[in-house]
C-alpha positions in Angstrom: -18.4 42.8 0.3 -21.5 40.9 -0.4 -22.5 39.9 3.2 -25.7 38.0 2.3 -23.8 35.9 -0.2 -21.0 35.2 2.3 -23.5 34.1 4.9 -25.4 31.9 2.4 -22.1 30.3 1.2 -21.1 29.8 4.8 -24.3 28.0 5.6 -24.1 25.9 2.4 -20.4 24.9 3.1 -21.3 24.1 6.8 -24.1 21.7 5.6 -22.0 20.1 2.9 -18.9 19.7 5.2 -20.8 18.2 8.1 -22.9 15.9 5.8 -19.8 14.6 4.0 -17.9 14.0 7.2 -20.9 12.3 8.9 -21.5 10.0 5.9 -17.9 8.9 5.7 -17.9 8.5 9.5 -20.7 5.9 9.0 -18.5 4.1 6.5 -15.2 4.4 8.4 -16.0 4.9 12.1 -12.8 3.4 13.4 -10.6 5.7 11.3 -12.3 8.8 12.7 -11.5 7.7 16.2 -8.0 9.1 15.7 -9.6 12.5 16.0 -11.4 11.8 19.2 -10.1 12.5 22.8 -6.9 10.7 23.8 -8.6 8.1 26.0 -11.0 7.0 23.3 -8.2 7.0 20.7 -6.2 4.7 22.9 -9.1 2.4 23.5 -9.9 2.1 19.8 -6.3 1.9 18.6 -6.1 -1.9 18.3 -9.1 -1.9 15.8 -7.9 1.0 13.7 -6.5 0.1 10.2 -3.8 2.4 8.7 -5.4 2.0 5.3 -8.7 3.4 6.6 -6.9 6.4 8.2 -5.2 7.2 4.9 -8.5 7.0 3.1 -10.2 9.3 5.7 -7.4 11.9 5.4 -7.6 11.7 1.6 -11.4 12.3 1.7 -10.9 15.3 4.1 -8.1 16.7 1.9 -10.3 16.5 -1.2 -13.2 18.0 0.8 -11.1 21.0 1.9 -9.7 21.5 -1.5 -13.2 21.6 -3.1 -14.5 23.9 -0.3 -11.6 26.4 -0.9 -12.2 26.3 -4.6 -16.0 26.8 -4.1 -15.3 29.8 -1.8 -12.9 31.4 -4.3 -15.1 30.9 -7.3 -18.2 32.1 -5.4 -16.4 35.2 -4.2 -15.3 35.8 -7.8 -18.9 35.6 -9.1 -20.1 37.7 -6.2 -17.6 40.3 -7.5 -15.8 40.4 -4.1 -12.5 42.1 -4.9 -9.5 43.2 -2.9 -7.3 41.1 -0.7 -8.9 42.0 2.7 -12.4 41.6 1.4 -11.6 38.1 0.0 -9.7 37.2 3.2 -12.7 38.3 5.4 -15.1 36.4 3.1 -13.0 33.2 3.4 -12.6 33.6 7.2 -16.3 34.2 7.8 -17.4 31.3 5.6 -14.9 28.9 7.3 -16.2 30.1 10.7 -19.7 28.8 9.7 -18.0 25.4 9.0 -16.3 25.7 12.4 -19.4 26.4 14.4 -21.3 23.7 12.5 -18.6 21.1 13.1 -18.5 21.9 16.8 -22.3 21.9 17.3 -23.3 19.1 14.8 -20.4 16.8 15.0 -18.6 17.4 18.4 -21.7 18.0 20.5 -24.6 16.2 18.9 -22.7 13.6 16.9 -20.8 12.5 19.9 -24.1 11.6 21.6 -25.2 9.6 18.6 -22.0 7.7 18.4 -21.8 7.1 22.1 -25.4 5.6 22.1 -24.8 3.4 19.0 -21.4 2.0 20.2 -19.9 2.5 16.8 -16.3 2.6 17.9 -14.9 -0.8 18.7 -12.9 -0.8 21.9 -14.6 2.4 23.2 -18.0 1.1 24.0 -19.3 2.7 27.2 -16.0 4.5 27.6 -15.9 7.4 30.0 -14.2 9.5 27.4 -17.6 10.0 25.7 -18.8 12.2 28.5 -18.7 16.0 27.8 -16.3 16.5 30.6 -13.6 14.6 28.6 -14.8 15.7 25.2 -14.6 19.4 25.9 -10.9 19.2 26.6 -10.4 18.5 22.9 -13.3 20.3 21.3 -13.2 23.7 23.0 -9.5 24.3 22.3 -9.8 23.0 18.8 -12.8 25.1 17.8 -12.3 28.0 20.1 -8.6 28.5 19.3 -7.1 26.4 16.6 -9.8 27.0 14.0 -10.2 30.7 14.9 -6.5 31.4 14.9 -5.1 29.0 12.3 -7.7 27.2 10.1 -10.0 30.3 9.4 -7.2 32.7 8.6 -5.6 30.1 6.4 -8.9 29.7 4.6 -9.0 33.4 4.1 -5.5 33.5 2.7 -6.2 30.5 0.4 -9.4 32.1 -0.9 -7.6 35.4 -1.6 -4.8 33.5 -3.3 -7.1 31.4 -5.5 -9.1 34.4 -6.4 -5.9 36.3 -7.4 -5.1 33.3 -9.8 -8.6 33.3 -11.2 -8.2 37.1 -11.8 
């Protein structure tokens, strides 16, 4: 395994993922409210358009596809071989994205959005406080990403690399 390459790829993907998500959040803030804590989601619901939600999910789907493809191609050029090495590379790289998402979007981004009142219906809502936010963010990034998303990324990377040959 090429650990420096995996770490560098993880950092690059973390930056790209968080930048793309943040930029599209600036364009479609109401759509992203469906990913926020339940109380904020309910407060913002009357202002959310289904078309914007579909567009947001399409953007995220394309972003994930491109990330998986990048991980697999990068592993191929780094000459990482073998299922378990490819799986670990994909897992570690996605963990960088996970940590970046948690710190940059869920912790720091929450403060920015809260202060700017970007979500209609959720202005000055108590759900913006860390007490409410951590009920969603900690299980998501501490359990769901670690046990589901990152292993899935590892499997996808190993699978794509097997196809690349």
